[in-house]
N, C-alpha and C positions, 0 to 999 in steps of 0.2 A: 438522397443525402450521401455525400462523398465520405469515404473512409478517412479518418484523421490519423496521421502518423505522428507519434509522440516521441520526444526526447526524454529519456528517463532522468530522474533526479538522483544524484550520487551522494551518499553520506559516508564520511570517513571516520566513524567512531573508533576510539582507541582499541576496541576489541576485534576490529575487522581483520580480514585476511587478504589474500591475493587471488583466490580462486575465481572470483567474479571477473577479474581481468584476464587471468591466464586460461581458465577452462571455458568461460562463457563469453569471452572477448568483449566485455564491457569497456568502453573507452573512459579512462579517468587518469589524470596526471599524478595524483598523490601516491604515496607508498603503499597504502592499504585502502581497501574498499569494503566497508561493512554492509551497506545496504544499497540496493539499486531499486528505486521506486519507479516501476514501469508505467503505472496508471495511477495518477494522484491528483486530487483537488485539495489536498491538505495544505493548510496555511504555511507549514514549514517546508514546503517544496512541491508546488504544483507542476504537473507535466507541461511541457511547452510543445505546441503544435509546429510541425516542420513542413507542412504542405498546404496548398490552397490559399484562400483569401484570409485565413486566420493565422498564417505563418508568423512565428515569433510571438504569438499571444498564448497565454496560459489556458489550460483547460477550464479553469475557473472563469476567466474572461470570456471564453467561448460560450459557456453555459449561461452566463449573465446576458450575453448579447442575443442568443437564439432562444433562450428559455428552456426550462426543464422538460418540455414536451418531447424533445428529441431522445430523452432517456426512456420513454415509455410510461404507461399509466401506473405501474407499480412503484416508480420512484417519486411520484408526486407528493407522497406523504413525508418524505425526508426533507428537512430544512437544508442539509448539505449533501453533496454527492456521497453515497454510502459505501464506496468501494475504494480500497487501497491495495494495489497489487505490487508486491515487492519481492526481490530476491535477497536473501541474507547469507553472508559468509562470516561466521563467527569462529575465529581461531582460538578464542578464550571461552571459558565457561560463562554462561549467561543465565539470568533468571527468565523463566517463562512468564509472559504476560497473559492474563486471562481477561478477555473483554466481555462486556455484558451481552446478553441475548437481545434481540430486537425489541421485545416487549419492554424489558427493563430500561433499555436505552431511551425508548420513546417516552415512557411514563415518567422517567426521572430527568428528562431533558438533557441527557448526556450527549456528547459528540457521538454520532451514530456510526461507529465502526465496529459493529458487533458481528453476530453470526449471520449466515445466509438463511434462506427459507427452509432448508433441510436441517438446520441446526449445526452445521459444521462449515465455517467459512475459511478454513485453512487447509492447504494441501502441502504435504511434504514431498518434495521431488527427489530427495536423496536422504537416506537415513544415516544416523550416526553409528559409528562402530560400537560405541558404548554410551549408554544414557543412564544416568542415575537420578532418582528423585531424592533430593536431599531434605526437603521439607515441603509439606503441603498444608493447605488450609481448607477446611470445610466451608461450603457455601453458607453465607449468613441468611 
């Protein structure tokens, strides 16, 4: 199976900054770049393949054509592709989103973008100089 090269999906939300363009050399024409979705089957921005026979087709289209078997046996239980990898540059304060774990997502039939098998699906590659918790909620 050939390696698929993907074009990222760029999102220019109002809270975005410029570091994804200046420090990480992401190509985007707008004045700000909030998120760069590197691997996505999300309906709001699926990655586009840039090589091979599926060039210019989305990752969603590719999976529909070849079947989920290319993802391995552990992904067969998911109705949708369960991974979204993105870079975020937030120049303004943001709320932190908490996603359900896999068990809750599957039993409640939620969009399955929860945790990984080890319980932590998020990796921070650069820390904040100052982080404050302004308010938090206990799990229901």
